[in-house]
N, C-alpha and C positions, 0 to 999 in steps of 0.2 A: 513630561510625565503623562501617564494615561489619564483619560477623562475622569475616571472614578477609581478608587482604590480596589485592589483585589487581594485575596488571601494568598500570600506567597507560599509556595511549596518548599519543602526541605531542599537546601542547596544540593546540586548533583555534580558529580565528577564524571566527565565524558572522556572516554579513551578513544582517540582517533587512531585507528589501526593502520600501520604501514606494512606492506610486504612487497617483495620484488615483483615488478610488473603491474602494480596497482595504478589506478587512475586517481591521482590525488586531488583533482579539481573539486570533487564533491566534498572532500574533507575541508578544504580551504573555504568553500562556500558555507558549510555548516559552522565552521569556526567564526566566520564573519557574522552570520545570523545570530549565533548564541552570544557573541560579544555585543551585538546590537540590542539583544534582549536584556542583557545585563545593564546596559546604559539606559534603555527605555524604562526598565522597572526600578531603576535606582538602587541596585544591589548586586552582589556577586552570587547570582543564582546558579551559574554554571562555571565550573573550573575545567579547563581544557588541558588534556595531557596527550601529547603525541607519543605513541607507543609502538613497539615492534616485538619480534620474538626476543631480540636483545637490543643493545644500544648501538650496534654497528650501523653505518650508513646504509640506506636502502635506495636502490636504483629503480625509479618508477618507469612506466612504459615509454615515456618520451625521453628517457635517459637523464632526467634530473635526479640529483642525489639529495635525499632528505635524511636528517639525523633524528631518530627517536630520542626523546628525553629520558625514557625509561623503558624497561621491558614490561610486557603484559603482566608477568608474575609479580612485579614490584608495585603495581598500581592497584588500588582498591576502587575500581570504577563502578559507578552505578549503571552506566550505559556504555556499551562498546559499539562503535560504528565501523562496520566493515565496508570499505568502498568497492567500487566496480574494478574489474580487471579488463585488460585488452587481449583478445584472442580472436583470430579470424578463421582458424581451422583446428581440427582435433589435435594436430601435433603441437601447435603453439599453445593450445589450452593445456595440454599435458605438461609442457615445459613450465608454464606459469604455476600450475598446481604443485609441481615438484619443487619449484623454488620457494613456494609458500608453505611447505610442509611444517616448518618449525612454528609458524604463526598458527596454522591449523591445530597443531598439538597444544599450543598455549591457550587458544580459545576454548578448546575442549575442557580445559581445567578451570575455566572461569566459574565463580560461585553461582549457585542457583538463584541467589538473591539479586543478581545483576541482570539487566536487560541486554539483549544483543539485537542490533539493528543492521540491516543491510539493504542494498538496492541494486537493481539491474543485475549484472553478472557477478556481483559480490555474493549472490546466493550460492554460487558454485563453491566458494571458499567455506561458507557456513555449512553447506551440505556435506563437504568433505570431513567436517568434524564429527559427523554422525548425530549431532544434537537435534537435527530436524526429523529424524526417523519417526514415522507415525504422526507427524505434525503437518499443518497446512502452511504453505508459503507461496509467494509469487516471485516472479522475475520477469525478464524480457522475453516476449513471445518467440523470437527467432532462436532462442537457446533451448527451445522445448526438446529437440532430439537429444542434446547433451544432458540436460537435467534429468530426463526420464531414464536415460541409459545409465548414467552414473549414480543416480539416487532414486531408484524406483520405490523406495519405502516412504518417500515424501509425497504428500498430496499437493501437487502443484496446481495452483489456481491462477493460471496465467491471464485470465480475462479480468482479474481484479487488480485495481491500482495499488491497494494497500491490504495486507493480510496480517492480522494479529493473532498469535496463538501462544498462550503462556507468556514466557519471557522473551519471545521472539517477535520482531516486527520487521516485515519485509515490504518492499515497494518495487514496482516495475519501472522500467525506463531509466535512461542514463541520468536524468535529473530527478530520480525518485526520492532523493534526500529531502526535497521540498515537501513532498507528500508526507514523509515520515515526521518531519518537524511540525507540519500543520496538524497532523493527528495528535502528536504528543502535546503541543501547545494548547490546542483546543480542549483536550481532555483534562489537562492539569492546570491551565491558567484561564481557560474560558474563551468563548468565541470572540469576545471583545478584543482580547489580546491578538488573536489571529487576524482580525480586521486591521488592527494597528500595524501589525507586522506586514500585512499585505501592502498597506500604504507605504511603509518605510522601505521594504525590500522588493516590492513588485513581484509577489508570488505569482507564478503562472498557474493556470488551471491544468491539471494533468491530462485532460482531453476535452474536446468540444462536445457538448451535448445539450439537450433542451433543459431549460431551467426548471421544468416540471419534475425532473429527476433529482433535483438538489436535496429534497427531504430524505432520499434513500441512498445518497452518495456516501459510501463509508468514510470518505475523507472529510465530510461535513458533519458526521454524526459523532457527538461527543459523549453519548451515553453508551457504555459497553454492552448493555442489554439490547439496545436497538441494533448495534453493530453485529451482535451475535445472531439476531434474527436475520439480518440481511445476509450475513456470511453463510448461514446454514441453508437459507432459501436458494442460494445460487446453484446448488446441486439438485434442486427439485423443479418440477414442472409447475405451471400455473394451476393445474388441477389439484396439486397437493398443498399449496400454500394458502391457508385460510386462518381464520381467527382461532379456531380450536387448536390447530397445529402450533401456532405461535404461542398461545397461552400455555400449552403443555410444555413446550420447549423452555419457557421461562419459569414454569412452576407456579403460575398464578391463574386466577379465573379469567375467562374471556371478558367479563365485565371490568375487572381491574385492568386488564390489558388495554381495553378500549379507552378508559380514562387516562392511562399512562401515555398511550400514543398521542391522544388528543392534546395532552398537556405539553408533551415534548415537541410535537411537530405542527400542531394546529390542524391536523387532518384526522378524519375518522380512521379507525384501525383498518377497515376494509379498503379504503382508498389508498392508505399508505402501503398495505401489503400488495395491492394490485400494482403499484408503481415499482416495486422491487422486480417483479417479473417483466414489466414493460421496459424497464431500464435495460435489462438484458437483451430484450428484443431490439431496443435502440442501438446497443453496441453491436449486435449482429448485423443490423442494417448498415451501420457506419463502417464496420471493419471487415465485412465479408461480402461475397457476391452471391450468397445463398438467396434463393427466391423466398418470397413471403410465405408461400406454401410450405417450403422446407423449414423455415423458422417456426412457423405455427406448430408443425409436427414436433420439432425438437424441443420446443418450449412448453409443450403440454396444453395447447389450446385446442378446443373442440373443433374449430373450423377456422378457415382464413377470415371469414366474415366476422367472427367473434373477435379475433385479434385486431382486425382493421377498425372495428367499431370502438373497442376499448382504447386502442392506441390514439385514435383521433380525439376521443373525449378527453384524454389526459394531456396530450401534447399540442393539440390543435393542428397536427400534421397527419396526412395519410402516410403509410409506410414509405411509399415511393417519394413523396415530398421530403420526408425526413432524410431518406438516403441521399437525395440530391443536395440537401442543405448541410448535412453534417458528415458526409462521407469523407474518409481520410484519403481516398484515392479514387481513381476511375473504376467502375464496376461494369463488367461486360455481360454478366448473366441477364437474361430477360426476366424482368420483375413481373410477377403474376397478379399484382393488385389492380 
């Protein structure tokens, strides 16, 4: 049992969605994790239902055949989980989407009261429903040309690991289901349960970065108001994100926001807001070969010196040191710091 009791949420029915060409490994992983949570919390908090457009067997991308227990229309799920699909070129993608058209139609009819989760290339299935039009979502970065071509009405935030918009929750990466579960568990069961789950299931971090950015990592934030500030700040430059902007966004006074941020994060509001922008700088350093000068201009800093000074104060690294330590690969551009 957990070290201390928690308030249990209402039991949830989770529909694990099967369609031809899907990658079911994530569905099995989620099923195992939710079963582990049921065991750990001493109750049936999650009922799992394997569903499809119908009950006919479904051939997955590695030619395994799985049998849905029910159709999507027959199940009253609280959460629908749409897995990734496998496609390496536009023709193969078109075939998978054509084969999944009945599931797309069924998902389109799911009630507004239910949540829909997806990760990695599963965003293409959810995008095909039209339900994401005018909404924010994330997926895997290398799918950007397909996503923007097929679904231009979606605000794709591919630099974010998890995006929550209304009843839709999306995550990037083939193992994005871990981030989805961490977000939901943290928000509904509390950070203590996330820590217990990490110990039990060895949750991976979605990416390597300085611990200084943990207070502004959306996957670590369990208050929806803080996540909203982080999410909206992603599209703004450092010169636009300040106390007055954030307070207006949340409809509270700057003084109330300062107390709220301090209570939730232990940081001053100014320091917390600054880290949102600097985290994006850190991602740029780790994932691109852009020079520090380019990053400073793109992220709204008044000068390279201003960015360098602020970045070192928060992380303890110069930008070039951070790039060497946290880079996802070799960078060939000459760094200007």
